[in-house]
C-alpha positions in Angstrom: 49.2 -80.7 -11.6 47.5 -81.4 -8.7 49.4 -78.3 -7.1 47.7 -76.2 -10.4 44.1 -78.3 -9.9 44.8 -76.6 -5.9 45.2 -73.7 -6.8 42.5 -73.4 -9.5 39.9 -75.5 -6.6 41.7 -72.5 -4.2 40.6 -69.8 -6.2 36.9 -70.8 -7.5 36.6 -70.7 -3.9 37.5 -67.2 -3.2 35.8 -66.4 -6.5 32.5 -68.2 -5.0 32.6 -66.5 -1.7 33.3 -63.5 -2.9 30.0 -63.8 -5.3 28.4 -64.7 -1.8 29.5 -61.7 -0.6 28.5 -58.9 -4.1 25.6 -61.0 -3.7 24.7 -60.5 0.1 25.4 -56.7 -0.4 23.4 -56.0 -3.2 20.7 -58.1 -1.4 21.2 -55.8 1.7 21.3 -52.3 -0.4 18.0 -53.6 -2.5 16.2 -54.1 1.3 17.8 -50.6 2.2 16.6 -49.0 -1.1 13.2 -50.6 0.1 12.5 -49.5 3.2 14.4 -45.8 2.2 11.4 -46.4 -0.9 8.9 -46.6 2.0 9.6 -44.5 4.1 10.1 -41.6 1.3 6.8 -43.0 0.0 4.9 -42.8 4.5 6.2 -39.2 4.5 6.5 -37.8 1.2 4.4 -35.0 2.0 6.6 -33.4 4.0 9.5 -34.2 2.5 8.5 -31.8 -0.4 7.4 -29.1 2.4 11.6 -29.3 3.9 12.4 -29.1 0.0 10.1 -26.4 -0.3 10.8 -24.5 2.8 14.7 -24.7 1.8 14.2 -22.7 -1.5 12.6 -20.2 0.5 15.3 -19.4 2.5 17.5 -20.6 -0.3 15.7 -17.5 -2.7 15.8 -14.9 -0.1 19.3 -15.5 0.9 20.3 -14.8 -2.8 17.9 -11.8 -2.6 19.7 -10.1 -0.1 23.3 -11.1 -0.8 22.1 -9.6 -4.0 21.0 -6.7 -2.9 23.8 -5.9 -0.6 26.4 -6.2 -3.8 24.3 -4.4 -6.4 22.9 -2.0 -4.1 26.3 0.6 -3.4 26.5 4.4 -4.6 28.4 3.0 -7.3 26.2 1.2 -8.5 22.9 2.9 -8.1 24.7 5.6 -10.6 25.8 3.3 -13.9 22.1 2.2 -13.7 20.7 5.9 -13.5 23.1 6.5 -16.3 22.0 3.1 -18.5 18.5 4.0 -18.1 19.1 8.1 -19.1 19.2 6.7 -23.2 15.3 5.5 -22.5 14.4 8.9 -21.3 16.1 11.6 -22.2 15.7 9.4 -25.4 13.0 7.5 -26.1 10.3 8.5 -24.5 12.2 12.7 -26.0 9.6 11.3 -28.4 6.2 12.2 -26.3 7.2 15.7 -26.0 5.5 17.4 -28.9 2.3 15.9 -29.0 0.5 16.6 -25.6 -1.8 19.6 -25.4 -3.0 22.0 -22.2 -5.8 22.3 -20.8 -7.1 25.3 -22.5 -6.1 24.2 -25.3 -8.4 20.2 -24.9 -11.5 22.3 -24.6 -11.3 24.4 -27.3 -10.3 21.0 -29.5 -13.1 18.4 -27.4 -15.9 20.7 -27.3 -16.2 21.0 -24.5 -18.9 23.7 -23.2 -18.7 25.9 -20.5 -21.7 23.8 -18.2 -19.3 20.8 -19.1 -16.3 22.5 -17.8 -14.6 21.1 -14.7 -11.6 18.3 -13.5 -15.1 15.5 -13.5 -15.0 15.4 -17.0 -11.5 14.9 -17.3 -9.1 11.9 -17.6 -5.2 14.2 -17.2 -2.1 11.7 -17.8 -1.2 9.6 -14.7 2.0 8.0 -13.8 2.5 5.6 -10.8 5.7 5.6 -9.3 7.3 8.4 -10.9 11.0 8.7 -9.9 11.2 4.5 -10.3 13.0 4.4 -13.8 13.7 0.5 -13.6 14.5 -1.9 -14.8 11.8 -3.6 -12.5 14.3 -6.5 -10.9 17.0 -4.5 -9.7 15.9 -1.2 -10.4 17.0 2.1 -9.4 15.4 5.7 -8.2 16.4 8.6 -10.3 13.7 11.7 -9.4 15.1 13.9 -11.2 15.8 12.7 -14.1 12.7 10.3 -14.5 10.4 13.2 -12.7 11.2 16.3 -15.0 11.0 13.2 -18.0 7.0 12.5 -17.5 5.9 15.7 -16.8 7.9 17.5 -20.2 5.9 14.5 -21.8 2.4 15.6 -20.5 1.9 13.7 -16.7 -0.2 15.6 -14.3 -1.3 13.6 -12.5 1.6 12.0 -10.4 0.2 8.5 -8.4 3.1 8.2 -5.5 3.2 5.5 -3.4 4.5 5.8 0.1 6.2 3.3 1.9 8.7 2.3 4.3 11.0 -0.7 5.5 12.1 -1.4 9.1 15.4 -3.1 8.8 19.0 -1.7 10.1 20.1 -4.4 8.0 19.4 -1.9 4.2 22.2 -0.6 2.7 22.5 2.7 2.8 21.4 4.0 -1.0 18.0 2.9 1.5 16.2 5.7 3.5 16.6 5.0 6.8 14.5 3.1 8.6 10.3 3.7 9.3 10.9 6.8 7.7 8.3 7.5 4.8 9.5 6.7 1.3 9.6 5.3 -2.7 10.0 1.6 -2.8 9.8 -0.4 -5.6 8.1 -3.8 -4.3 6.9 -6.2 -6.6 3.5 -8.1 -6.8 4.6 -10.4 -3.2 5.9 -7.7 -1.5 9.6 -8.2 -1.9 11.7 -4.8 -2.5 13.2 -4.6 -5.9 15.1 -1.7 -6.2 18.6 -1.2 -4.9 17.6 2.1 -3.7 14.9 4.2 -2.1 13.2 6.8 -3.8 12.3 10.6 -1.7 9.3 12.9 -2.0 11.6 15.6 -1.3 13.2 15.3 -4.6 9.6 14.0 -6.3 8.5 17.0 -4.9 11.3 19.2 -5.7 11.6 18.5 -8.9 7.3 19.0 -10.0 8.0 21.9 -9.0 11.2 23.1 -10.8 9.6 21.7 -14.1 5.3 22.1 -13.9 5.2 24.9 -13.7 7.9 26.2 -16.0 8.5 27.1 -19.2 9.8 24.2 -20.6 6.4 22.7 -21.0 3.5 23.1 -22.6 1.4 22.6 -19.8 2.5 25.2 -17.6 -0.9 27.2 -16.1 -2.8 23.7 -15.6 -4.0 22.4 -12.3 -2.1 19.8 -11.6 -2.7 16.3 -9.3 -0.8 14.9 -6.5 -2.2 11.3 -5.5 -0.7 10.6 -1.6 -1.7 6.6 -2.4 0.3 5.0 1.1 1.3 1.5 0.8 2.4 1.5 4.9 2.3 3.3 7.5 2.6 3.0 11.6 -0.6 1.8 13.0 -3.1 4.4 12.9 -4.1 6.6 15.6 -1.2 6.8 17.3 1.1 9.6 17.6 3.7 7.6 15.1 1.2 7.2 13.0 0.7 11.1 12.6 3.9 12.0 13.2 5.0 10.3 10.0 2.1 11.6 7.9 3.6 15.1 9.3 7.3 13.4 8.1 6.1 13.8 4.6 3.8 17.1 4.9 7.3 18.8 5.8 9.1 16.9 2.3 6.4 18.7 0.3 7.1 21.9 1.4 8.7 23.2 -2.4 5.2 22.5 -3.5 3.4 24.9 -0.9 3.8 28.0 -3.1 1.0 25.9 -5.3 -1.2 25.6 -3.0 -5.0 25.5 -3.8 -6.3 26.9 -0.3 -7.8 30.2 -0.1 -10.5 31.1 -3.1 -12.7 33.7 -3.3 -15.4 30.7 -3.2 -14.4 29.1 0.0 -11.1 27.2 1.3 -9.7 23.9 0.2 -7.2 23.2 2.4 -8.0 20.2 4.7 -11.0 19.2 2.3 -12.9 22.0 3.0 -14.6 22.6 -0.5 -13.7 18.6 -1.5 -17.1 18.3 -2.3 -17.3 21.6 -4.6 -13.7 20.9 -6.1 -14.2 18.8 -9.4 -17.4 20.5 -10.4 -15.7 24.0 -10.2 -15.3 25.6 -13.6 -11.3 24.2 -14.7 -10.0 28.4 -14.7 -10.4 28.5 -11.2 -8.3 25.8 -10.2 -5.0 27.5 -12.9 -1.4 27.2 -12.3 -2.3 25.0 -8.5 -1.8 22.0 -7.1 -5.0 19.7 -5.7 -4.0 16.5 -2.9 -5.7 13.4 -3.4 -4.9 11.3 0.0 -5.7 7.8 1.1 -5.0 8.0 4.3 -6.6 9.3 7.5 -5.5 13.0 8.0 -8.2 13.9 9.9 -6.2 13.1 14.2 -3.8 16.2 13.1 -7.2 18.3 13.5 -7.4 16.9 17.5 -3.5 16.3 17.8 -3.4 18.7 21.1 -6.3 16.6 22.8 -5.0 13.2 22.1 -1.1 14.1 22.0 -0.8 17.2 23.6 0.7 18.3 20.3 0.3 20.5 17.5 1.2 20.2 14.5 2.4 23.5 12.1 0.7 24.1 9.1 4.0 22.7 7.1 3.2 20.4 9.1 0.6 19.6 8.7 -1.0 16.8 6.5 -3.9 17.7 7.0 -4.0 20.9 5.9 -2.4 20.3 2.5 -5.5 17.4 1.3 -8.2 18.5 -0.4 -9.4 15.0 -1.5 -9.2 11.7 0.9 -9.8 9.1 -1.7 -11.7 6.0 -0.2 -12.3 2.2 -1.8 -15.8 0.5 -2.4 -15.0 -3.1 -1.3 -14.3 -3.9 2.4 -12.0 -7.1 1.4 -10.0 -5.4 -1.7 -6.2 -4.8 -0.6 -5.4 -1.1 -2.1 -3.1 0.1 1.1 -4.5 1.9 3.3 -7.8 2.8 1.8 -10.0 2.0 4.0 -14.3 2.3 3.4 -16.8 5.1 3.5 -18.7 5.6 6.8 -22.4 6.0 6.2 -22.4 9.8 6.6 -19.6 10.5 4.0 -20.2 11.1 0.7 -16.6 10.3 -1.5 -15.5 12.0 -3.9 -12.6 9.8 -4.4 -12.7 5.7 -5.4 -10.1 3.6 -5.9 -10.4 0.1 -7.0 -8.5 -2.6 -8.8 -8.8 -2.4 -13.3 -10.5 -5.4 -12.9 -13.2 -4.4 -11.2 -14.2 -2.6 -14.1 -13.0 -5.1 -16.7 -15.2 -7.9 -14.7 -18.4 -5.8 -14.3 -21.6 -7.2 -16.3 -22.2 -6.2 -19.6 -26.1 -5.3 -19.0 -27.0 -1.6 -19.6 -28.4 -0.9 -16.6 -24.8 -1.5 -14.3 -22.9 0.1 -16.9 -25.6 2.8 -16.6 -24.8 2.9 -13.0 -20.9 2.9 -13.2 -20.9 5.3 -15.3 -23.5 7.3 -13.5 -20.4 7.4 -11.2 -17.7 8.3 -12.6 -19.9 11.8 -12.9 -19.8 11.9 -9.6 -16.6 10.9 -8.5 -13.0 11.2 -9.9 -12.5 7.8 -10.3 -9.0 5.6 -10.0 -8.3 2.4 -10.9 -4.7 -0.1 -9.8 -2.6 -2.3 -12.4 -1.1 -4.8 -11.3 2.5 -4.1 -10.2 4.5 -3.5 -12.8 2.6 -3.3 -15.5 0.4 -1.5 -17.8 -3.6 -1.5 -19.0 -3.7 -3.0 -22.9 -5.5 -1.4 -25.2 -8.8 -3.0 -25.4 -8.8 -2.0 -20.8 -8.1 1.4 -21.8 -10.8 2.0 -24.5 -12.9 0.4 -21.5 -11.8 2.5 -18.8 -11.9 5.5 -20.3 -14.5 6.1 -23.5 -16.8 3.3 -21.8 -16.6 4.2 -17.7 -15.1 8.0 -17.2 -13.1 6.6 -15.9 -10.7 9.2 -15.0 -7.1 8.7 -13.9 -6.2 5.4 -15.1 -1.8 5.0 -13.8 0.4 4.0 -16.2 3.5 2.5 -15.2 6.5 4.1 -17.4 10.2 2.6 -17.3 10.1 0.7 -21.0 8.9 2.8 -23.9 7.4 -0.6 -25.6 4.8 -1.0 -28.3 2.7 -0.8 -25.6 3.3 1.5 -23.5 3.5 3.7 -27.0 0.5 2.2 -27.6 -1.3 3.4 -24.0 0.3 7.1 -24.3 -1.5 7.4 -27.5 -4.4 7.9 -25.9 -3.0 11.1 -24.5 -3.2 13.4 -27.5 -4.0 15.7 -25.1 -2.2 15.8 -21.3 -5.8 16.4 -19.8 -8.6 14.0 -21.8 -12.1 14.9 -21.7 -14.3 12.6 -21.4 -16.7 11.0 -24.1 -19.3 13.7 -24.2 -21.7 11.5 -23.9 -20.4 10.4 -20.2 -19.5 13.4 -19.2 -21.0 15.3 -16.6 -23.2 18.8 -17.0 -23.7 21.5 -14.2 -26.8 22.5 -14.0 -28.4 25.8 -15.8 -28.2 28.9 -13.6 -30.8 29.8 -11.6 -32.3 33.0 -13.4 -33.9 35.5 -10.8 -37.0 36.8 -12.8 -38.0 40.2 -12.0 -40.5 41.5 -10.0 -43.6 42.0 -10.9 -44.4 45.9 -10.6 -47.9 45.1 -8.9 -46.3 43.7 -6.3 -44.3 45.9 -5.2 -45.0 47.1 -1.2 -43.0 50.8 -1.8 -40.2 50.2 0.9 -43.5 48.5 3.2 -44.8 52.4 3.1 -48.1 50.1 1.8 -51.4 52.4 1.0 -54.2 50.2 3.4 -57.0 51.1 0.9 -59.8 52.7 2.0 -63.4 51.1 2.4 
């Protein structure tokens, strides 16, 4: 019994010691937890900042790794084939609906004095050649642009960009060269390949005036919208723009140039371009550009280099595009200097949707679209709602509202329904009207000078 009691006493002592140690350990853990909690509380904003940085780095690494995996020629080909069903089957439903400019003038009651481009709203598409999807989408310039033109699109907005990374996959054009990239609102490249201006130009030349489209006699408007360029007023800048001119070469036979009315190259008649009778522009390419191309005119003086017409983007451009607000980011677009009367302007869709609704403001904006070819841009990857389109087209008379077309959704179908004709005439109440021609009255015979042989009356 004594032995057992001793053993029990020893066991109880050991157990007590163990409990005491556990208690002491628990106390230490509790103290450490309190200390950690105090540190976290004192540095919570720092910890959150570090976590945010870690998440950004992780996201960038994931995107880069994913693009490296996806951006292969095989995956580009597979994605292109998957998108063909949308472009060649679903969008094909729109082919038969878009009539020509001649039909539009007759059916929409356009008078002779109203027959000018300033009064028409062509079906306009942005990012032509990008067939989607929005994330990890591809450029298929031939299939995409062909479909858009057959649908009746006679105005394409081409966002011209470049990348400067040697590490980009081989599915992208070389760094620092003009190309087509699809970026999200934050500027991250989302396409798994890059498009080329040359392929878009070649497809337009092969399709826009061919027998497979009902609008083959209509003019075609190409908007060169530069997102980024090298620094302006440098040789690198002019060389960059020159590369674009060279890639437009397939379109040179259709470029609007010398006419009986005058020469349109180098913005020579940009004040008249949108106001002449549309019959003078049949089967012609009209180029609008938001970049300053005037440096080509002084390149010999500035850089001891002369560009040939096929290398000279200024020669290609008929009208320069400006913006209204210095603080609005719209690629490389600048505001006009005081001495310049802009004939084409670009702005965000929200400019019109947030305007005051009073009659004076509305009249001022309508008067603006009677003298300027207006272009509005929606957020990247989106198209305006039906109500917004009605406001832009029918209330304010905006000429070009680019649609982003990669999926044949109900929203896209609603938007396309606005264009029964490839060229939608503005409502009559907000059209520009050319002045009546001045008729020279016949001279009164009594004031005939007789060829200068005036008889002096005698007394």
